[in-house]
C-alpha positions in Angstrom: -20.4 -52.3 -11.2 -17.6 -52.1 -8.5 -15.2 -50.6 -11.1 -17.8 -48.0 -12.0 -18.4 -47.1 -8.4 -14.7 -46.8 -7.7 -14.3 -44.5 -10.7 -17.0 -42.2 -9.3 -15.3 -42.1 -6.0 -12.0 -41.2 -7.6 -13.7 -38.4 -9.6 -15.3 -37.0 -6.5 -12.0 -37.0 -4.6 -10.2 -35.3 -7.6 -12.9 -32.6 -7.7 -12.6 -32.0 -3.9 -8.8 -31.7 -4.1 -9.0 -29.2 -7.0 -11.6 -27.2 -5.1 -9.4 -26.8 -2.0 -7.1 -23.8 -2.0 -3.6 -24.7 -0.7 -2.8 -22.9 2.5 0.8 -22.7 1.4 -0.2 -19.9 -1.0 -1.8 -17.7 1.7 0.2 -18.5 4.8 2.8 -16.0 5.8 6.1 -16.6 7.7 6.5 -20.2 6.6 9.8 -21.5 8.1 12.0 -24.4 7.1 14.5 -26.3 9.2 17.3 -24.2 7.7 15.7 -20.9 8.6 17.5 -18.7 11.2 15.7 -15.9 12.8 18.8 -13.8 13.1 19.3 -14.0 9.3 15.9 -12.6 8.6 15.8 -9.7 11.1 14.3 -6.8 9.1 16.9 -4.1 8.3 16.6 -0.5 9.6 14.0 1.3 7.5 15.7 3.5 4.9 15.5 7.2 5.4 13.2 8.9 3.0 14.5 12.2 1.8 12.6 15.2 0.6 12.6 15.9 -3.1 10.9 18.4 -5.4 7.1 18.3 -5.6 6.7 16.5 -2.3 3.9 17.8 -0.2 4.8 18.5 3.4 2.9 19.2 6.7 4.9 22.0 8.4 4.0 23.3 11.8 5.6 26.0 13.9 4.2 26.8 17.3 5.1 29.1 20.1 3.5 30.4 23.3 2.4 33.5 21.3 -1.1 32.8 19.8 -0.6 35.7 17.3 2.5 34.0 15.9 0.7 30.7 15.8 -2.0 32.2 13.6 0.7 33.4 11.2 2.4 30.1 10.8 -0.6 27.8 11.2 -3.6 29.5 9.7 -5.2 26.3 8.5 -5.0 24.7 11.9 -7.1 27.4 13.6 -10.7 26.3 13.9 -13.2 24.1 15.6 -12.2 23.4 19.2 -8.5 24.2 18.8 -5.4 23.1 16.9 -6.2 19.3 17.0 -9.7 20.0 15.5 -8.2 22.2 12.8 -5.5 19.7 12.0 -8.1 16.9 11.6 -10.3 19.1 9.5 -7.6 20.5 7.2 -5.4 17.4 6.8 -7.9 14.6 7.2 -8.2 13.7 3.5 -6.0 13.8 0.4 -7.7 16.9 -1.0 -7.3 18.9 2.2 -3.7 17.7 2.5 -2.9 19.0 -1.0 -4.5 22.3 -0.4 -3.1 23.0 3.1 0.3 21.3 2.8 3.5 23.0 1.7 4.5 21.8 -1.8 8.2 21.6 -2.4 9.2 23.7 -5.4 11.4 22.5 -8.2 14.4 24.1 -6.6 13.7 22.0 -3.4 12.5 25.0 -1.3 9.4 25.9 0.5 8.3 29.5 1.4 7.2 30.3 4.9 5.9 33.6 6.4 8.7 35.7 8.0 11.2 32.9 7.6 11.3 33.1 3.8 12.6 30.2 1.6 14.1 27.1 3.2 15.9 24.5 1.1 14.8 21.0 2.2 16.2 19.1 -0.8 17.8 15.7 0.0 17.0 16.1 3.8 15.3 13.5 5.9 12.3 14.5 8.0 14.5 14.8 11.1 17.1 16.9 9.3 14.4 19.1 7.9 12.9 19.6 11.4 16.3 20.6 12.8 17.0 23.0 9.9 13.6 24.6 10.3 14.1 24.9 14.1 17.4 26.7 13.7 15.8 29.1 11.2 12.7 29.7 13.3 14.9 30.5 16.4 16.3 33.4 14.5 12.9 35.1 14.6 10.9 33.3 17.3 11.2 32.4 20.9 11.3 28.7 21.8 9.5 27.4 18.7 8.2 23.9 18.4 8.4 22.6 14.8 7.1 19.5 13.0 7.6 18.3 9.4 5.9 15.3 7.9 5.2 13.8 4.5 1.6 14.2 3.2 2.2 12.4 -0.1 3.6 9.1 1.1 1.1 6.7 -0.4 1.0 3.2 -1.8 -1.5 1.4 -4.1 -2.7 -2.1 -3.2 -4.7 -4.1 -5.6 -5.6 -7.7 -6.5 -6.6 -10.2 -3.9 -6.8 -7.6 -1.1 -9.9 -7.3 1.1 -10.0 -3.5 0.7 -8.0 -2.5 -2.4 -7.1 1.2 -2.7 -4.6 3.9 -2.1 -3.3 4.2 1.4 -1.4 7.1 3.0 1.4 6.7 5.5 2.6 9.5 7.9 5.2 7.6 9.9 8.1 7.8 7.6 8.4 4.1 6.8 6.0 1.4 5.8 6.7 -2.4 5.4 4.7 -4.5 2.9 3.1 -6.4 5.8 1.9 -3.1 7.4 0.5 -2.0 4.1 -1.5 -5.3 3.7 -2.8 -4.9 7.3 -4.0 -1.4 6.5 -6.0 -2.9 3.6 -7.6 -5.4 6.0 -5.5 -8.3 4.8 -5.8 -10.7 1.9 -8.6 -12.8 0.4 -8.8 -16.5 0.6 -7.7 -16.7 -3.1 -4.4 -14.7 -2.7 -1.2 -16.2 -4.1 1.4 -14.7 -1.7 4.2 -16.6 -3.5 4.0 -14.3 -6.6 3.4 -10.8 -5.4 4.3 -8.1 -7.8 5.6 -4.6 -6.8 6.0 -1.8 -9.3 8.4 1.0 -8.3 9.5 4.2 -10.1 13.2 4.7 -10.0 14.2 8.0 -11.7 12.7 7.7 -15.2 12.0 4.0 -15.3 9.6 1.6 -13.7 11.2 -1.4 -12.0 9.3 -4.7 -11.3 9.9 -6.8 -8.3 8.6 -10.3 -7.6 8.5 -11.3 -4.0 7.4 -14.4 -2.1 5.7 -13.4 1.1 5.5 -16.9 2.4 9.3 -17.0 2.6 11.1 -15.3 5.4 13.8 -14.1 3.0 11.4 -11.3 2.1 12.7 -9.5 5.2 16.0 -8.9 3.3 14.3 -7.8 0.1 14.8 -4.3 -1.4 11.0 -3.9 -1.3 10.3 -5.1 2.2 9.9 -1.3 3.0 7.7 0.3 0.5 8.4 3.7 -1.1 5.9 6.4 -1.9 3.9 5.6 -5.0 4.7 1.9 -5.0 2.1 -0.4 -6.5 1.5 -3.7 -4.8 -0.4 -6.4 -6.7 -1.4 -9.7 -5.1 -2.5 -12.1 -7.9 -5.2 -14.8 -7.6 -4.2 -18.4 -7.1 -4.9 -21.1 -9.8 -8.1 -22.2 -8.0 -9.7 -18.8 -8.6 -8.6 -18.9 -12.3 -10.0 -22.4 -12.7 -13.3 -21.3 -11.1 -13.6 -18.4 -13.4 -12.8 -20.5 -16.4 -15.2 -23.2 -15.3 -18.0 -20.6 -15.0 -17.2 -19.5 -18.6 -17.1 -23.1 -19.8 -20.3 -23.9 -17.9 -22.2 -21.1 -19.5 -20.8 -22.1 -22.9 -21.8 -25.8 -22.5 -25.2 -24.8 -21.1 -25.8 -22.7 -24.2 -24.7 -25.5 -26.5 -26.9 -28.1 -24.7 -29.9 -25.8 -25.0 -29.3 -25.4 -28.7 -28.9 -29.2 -29.1 -32.2 -29.8 -27.3 -33.9 -27.1 -29.4 -32.6 -28.6 -32.7 -33.6 -32.1 -31.6 -37.1 -30.8 -30.7 -37.6 -29.2 -34.1 -36.2 -32.2 -36.0 -38.7 -34.5 -34.3 -41.7 -32.3 -35.2 
């Protein structure tokens, strides 16, 4: 009897251990004794350059309202420029319609200023080039250039999966996860997969977000159109399998009872 009781206790303990998700799989910034904070300082974000078919937000403003209407027609409306900007660039569809799409030859066409080649330039370099061109025609122009198509796709064990846009010029993987409201309790941060298009091929990166060495990874800063997938841990897989097996066994037991019932008639 004692042996049977002890066996039941061991089974209960085993089930409890299997049902508990290890925090090691969902805890970020785990440090070992050998970790050095200086080694894992994130590098400077890489400069993203403008390429054909990018979609840009371009703004040129002066003290002349008539000139502003020429260069910023989509921003006029509501209670002023800020209201127009929110209305015309507040969602991906509006951004696509009202943004300046870079042509295949890396140029955009602007009223009065004509074509300007932005190919291979960073946002700051593009702003400076635009400012110099605008000063040839306008007095004391204020210019702005931003990306409208810098987006990343987050899926898997994310609380709010989806496509997220970034307008700051750089985005770390941790920032992207925060934008999606964090991870679920079943996330396996040790086996995160990132898909990235490099020229004409898709590269796959596997990163461990529980290890501080991720700060030196090539994918710590995400690029536009990166796909980030956070897989489920083994516990979730076991639960899904157990549900399937449970339904299967329930069906089998029902059939056995039914057969036994009819055999006894």
